[in-house]
Structure formats: C-alpha cells, structure tokens
FIMILO-639059 format. One line per field, with one value per residue (C-alpha): x, z, y; residue in three letters; residue number from 1. Coordinates in steps of 0.2 Angstrom, whole numbers, plus 5000, padded with zeros to 4 digits. Each point is the difference from the previous one (the first is absolute). Layout:
<sites>
u = X	...
w = Z	...
v = Y	...
rest = ALA	...
nr = NUM	...
</sites>
This chain:
<sites>
u = 5071	4996	5000	4983	4993	5005	4985	4989	5005	4989	4996	4992	4998	4994	5006	5008	4998	5009	5002	4996	4999	4983	5006	5016	4991	4987	5014	5008	4984	4995	5018	5001	4981	5002	5018	5006	5019	4998	4989	5004	4992	4999	4996	4991	5006	4983	4985	4987	4985	5004	5010	5019	5007	5008	5016	5011	5002	5018	4996	4987	5011	5015	4989	4995	5017	5005	4984	5005	5019	5000	4987	5008	4984	4992	5007	4997	4996	5002	4995	4986	5011	5009	4986	4990	4982	4987	5005	4990	5002	4999	5014	5010	4994	5004	5017	5002	4993	5013	5013	4995	4995	4984	5000	5004	4985	4996	4987	4993	4995	4984	4991	4981	4995	5011	4991	4983	5007	5010	4990	5006	5017	5009	4999	4994	4993	5020	5005	4997	5009	5015	4998	4990	4991	4999	4987	5004	4984	4996	4989	4982	5003	4987	5002	4989	4985	4997	5007	5016	5012	4987	5000	5018	5003	4989	5009	5018	5000	5009	4999	5017	5016	5007	4994	5013	5014	4991	4998	5010	4984	4982	4990	4995	5002	4993	5010	4993	5012	4999	5011	5006	4989	5012	4998	5012	4985	5000	5020	5001	4986	5010	5015	4992	4993	5018	4994	5012	4999	5012	4995	4989	5014	5018	5013	5010	4985	4997	5017	4999	4984	5008	5017	4990	4986	4987	4981	5003	4986	4994	5012	5016	5017	5003	5012	4994	4994	5006	4987	4994	5007	4985	4988	4963	4999	5009	4999
w = 5041	5007	4988	4994	5009	4991	4989	5006	4998	4992	5004	4988	5005	4990	4996	4983	4993	4989	4999	4983	4989	5007	5018	4995	4989	5015	5012	4990	4996	5019	5006	4988	5001	5020	4998	5013	5004	4996	4998	5009	4991	5015	4995	5013	5006	5005	4994	5014	4988	4986	4998	5001	4982	4993	4996	5015	5009	4996	4983	4997	5011	4988	4984	5008	5004	4981	4995	5010	4997	4988	5009	5017	5006	5000	5014	5004	5019	5006	5019	4999	4992	5017	5011	5004	4998	4990	4992	5009	4993	5016	5008	4984	5003	5018	4996	4986	5011	5013	4988	4992	5016	5005	4988	4983	4989	4996	4987	4998	4981	4999	4985	4999	5004	5014	5007	4999	5010	5012	5016	4999	5002	5017	5010	4985	5011	5006	4982	4999	5017	4991	4983	4986	4989	4981	4990	4982	4990	4982	4990	5004	5019	5012	5020	5010	5005	5017	5013	5010	4986	4993	5019	5003	4982	5005	5015	4993	4981	4993	4982	5002	4997	5009	5016	4998	5004	5012	5013	5002	5000	5001	4984	4986	4982	4983	4985	4983	4989	4984	5003	4986	4998	5007	5013	5008	4999	4980	5000	5011	4989	4983	5007	5005	4984	4992	4992	5000	5012	4992	5002	5014	5012	5001	4991	5015	5010	4985	4998	5019	4997	4986	5010	5015	4990	5011	4995	4988	4993	5009	4994	4997	5008	5013	5014	5018	5006	5015	5013	5008	5017	5011	4995	4965	4986	4983	4997
v = 5164	4981	4986	4993	4986	4983	4993	4987	4982	4988	4981	4988	4982	4985	4982	5006	4984	5004	5019	5008	5015	5004	5000	5011	5013	5003	5002	5013	5009	5001	5004	5015	5006	5001	5006	4985	5000	4982	4985	4982	4985	4988	4981	4991	4983	4993	5010	4999	5000	4987	4985	5002	5001	4985	5010	5002	5019	5000	4997	5014	5013	4995	5004	5016	5006	4996	5010	5014	5003	5014	5010	5006	5008	4983	4988	4982	4998	4981	5003	4989	4985	5003	4996	4984	4997	5012	5015	5012	5018	5010	4990	5007	5016	5002	4994	5013	5015	4995	5001	5017	5009	5008	5016	4990	4999	4981	4994	4983	4997	4987	4994	5005	4982	5000	5015	4992	4986	5009	4997	4982	5004	4997	5016	5010	5014	5003	5003	5019	5002	4995	5006	5008	4989	5004	4989	4997	5000	4995	5010	4997	4998	5003	5001	4990	5011	4991	4987	5002	5004	5014	5007	4999	5009	5015	5003	4998	5004	5014	5007	5010	4992	5014	4991	4986	5013	5009	4986	4984	4989	4999	5004	4991	5005	4991	5002	4995	4992	4990	4986	4988	4986	4986	4987	4988	4987	5002	4999	4984	4992	5005	4992	4985	4998	5002	5017	5016	5013	5012	5018	4996	5002	5006	4991	4996	4992	4988	4995	4997	4990	4990	4996	4994	4991	5009	4998	4985	4991	4982	4988	5012	4996	5013	5003	4999	5017	5007	5000	5017	5004	4994	5013	5050	5008	4994	4982
rest = MET	PRO	SER	ALA	ALA	PRO	GLY	PRO	VAL	GLY	VAL	LEU	GLY	GLY	THR	PHE	ASN	PRO	VAL	HIS	LEU	GLY	HIS	LEU	ARG	SER	ALA	VAL	GLU	VAL	LEU	GLU	ARG	LEU	GLN	LEU	ALA	SER	LEU	ARG	LEU	MET	PRO	CYS	ALA	VAL	PRO	PRO	HIS	ARG	GLU	ALA	PRO	GLU	CYS	SER	ALA	GLN	ASP	ARG	ALA	ALA	MET	VAL	ASP	LEU	ALA	LEU	ARG	ASP	GLU	PRO	ARG	LEU	GLN	CYS	ASP	ARG	ARG	GLU	LEU	GLU	ARG	SER	GLY	PRO	SER	TYR	THR	VAL	ASP	SER	LEU	ALA	GLU	ILE	ARG	GLY	GLU	LEU	GLY	PRO	GLN	ARG	SER	LEU	CYS	LEU	ILE	LEU	GLY	PHE	ASP	ALA	LEU	LEU	HIS	LEU	ASP	SER	TRP	HIS	ARG	TRP	GLN	ASP	LEU	LEU	GLY	LEU	ALA	HIS	ILE	VAL	VAL	ILE	ALA	ARG	PRO	GLY	TRP	GLU	LEU	PRO	GLN	GLN	GLY	VAL	ILE	ALA	ASP	TRP	LEU	LYS	GLN	HIS	ARG	SER	THR	ASP	ARG	ALA	SER	LEU	ARG	SER	ALA	PRO	ASN	GLY	CYS	VAL	LEU	VAL	GLU	GLU	LEU	ARG	PRO	LEU	ASP	ILE	SER	SER	THR	GLU	ILE	ARG	ALA	LEU	LEU	ALA	ALA	GLY	ARG	SER	VAL	ARG	TYR	LEU	LEU	PRO	GLU	PRO	VAL	LEU	SER	TYR	ILE	GLU	HIS	HIS	GLN	LEU	TYR	GLN	ARG	VAL	GLY	ALA	GLN	SER	GLU	PRO	ALA	GLU	GLN	PRO	PRO	GLY	SER	LEU	ASN	GLY	SER
nr = 1	2	3	4	5	6	7	8	9	10	11	12	13	14	15	16	17	18	19	20	21	22	23	24	25	26	27	28	29	30	31	32	33	34	35	36	37	38	39	40	41	42	43	44	45	46	47	48	49	50	51	52	53	54	55	56	57	58	59	60	61	62	63	64	65	66	67	68	69	70	71	72	73	74	75	76	77	78	79	80	81	82	83	84	85	86	87	88	89	90	91	92	93	94	95	96	97	98	99	100	101	102	103	104	105	106	107	108	109	110	111	112	113	114	115	116	117	118	119	120	121	122	123	124	125	126	127	128	129	130	131	132	133	134	135	136	137	138	139	140	141	142	143	144	145	146	147	148	149	150	151	152	153	154	155	156	157	158	159	160	161	162	163	164	165	166	167	168	169	170	171	172	173	174	175	176	177	178	179	180	181	182	183	184	185	186	187	188	189	190	191	192	193	194	195	196	197	198	199	200	201	202	203	204	205	206	207	208	209	210	211	212	213	214	215	216	217	218	219	220	221	222	223	224	225	226	227	228	229	230	231	232	233	234	235
</sites>
C-alpha cells in the first residue's frame, strides 16, 4: 500500500515584534485544525506596508527561535532576513515552492485585515499560483461583498479543508479562531512604560528582551541594537 502523501506545509509571516502567546496559540490551533505537517513562522526584515520595526530583524528572529524551541511542529524560517530590500511574500513562497517541489501542498496563513488589503501586495495575483491562502478570521467577520477582493474570493474560495490536500495550491479557505487578545503593540507600550509583560509572551522571550534591553522606555540605557540586513501578518 502506498504511503500517505505528506501533509501541507504552512507559512505565517509577520514582524513578530515581539512574538507573543497570541501568535503561538493561533499557530498551534491552525496547525492542528488543518492537519499541517509543519508551520513556519517567517519574520520579515523590512515590511513593505509599514515602517521598519525599531527592533532588529535578527533580534526578532532570535525571539521566535526561543519561543518555538519546545514545539517541533513550529519552525522559524529566516529566509527574509537573508535578502536585501523589502520582504515580499511572493518571493518567499516562490523559494519555498522550489524547495518543496510542485506537488506538495503549501498554505500561506493570513490575518483577516491582511486579506482586505491583499490587492496592495506585490504581485498579489501570483500568490495562488504558489500556495493556498488560509485566512484567519475573528468572530463576527464578514467577507467583502464588492470590489476586487470580493470578486477574487468568489472565484477561488473553498469551504472544504480537504481542498488543501487535494491540490498543491490555488484555493482560499477562511478559518474562524478566537485568538488571545494580546498584541505586540501593547507589549511594546508596557515595556516602554516600565511595566510587566509576564504571561503575555514565553519566558525565554521575556528573558531575551530583558537581557538585551529591548523596547526600553525613552531615556533608559540600552545596548546598541543590531541593524536589519538591508531589508504581514502578526505584528
């Protein structure tokens, strides 16, 4: 009897500035709900649609590595830190597709807000030629009813999770999660105010932040941060 085809590979990009328990819990739920073989958290170096984070790309990736060290199904993918210029998702997916081959299912995981602005992404219409897109929606979500994204969804949306395995790419699936109400923005603000962020992020990540004096309040002494190497979702 032939062995079963390997499960889909998921990719979740973002600034992860810093990575927190909300990111990690959502990642585990998506991985198990969609029966992914693995899920890669892919920190971007220079996000195309927002200002570059004040924390270096290398520090952000190091924190992701620490956060994932006890969960082998989740991995940190550093490829966008190794390229110069903006971190375009389509370029990363093309590289991963080349590594996986043409038949392996590949899933790009997006937040709902990213979906609504997807037509502003670099070569966004090429994404489904490389991967499926899984949109993570909060309770009360509502898909756009008109416009470019609405028309695109009508053409490509699937409601069957099995579609992620029956083809290597090409469909859009919406999954509703109830994520933990934690944000990187809130964590940075608390740290800048000198307040505790314990239990909002993994202890090894908190220890890294404290050791490297990241996100300190104005006027605090800090070590010089390493600069990003010239360079969506999960800020």
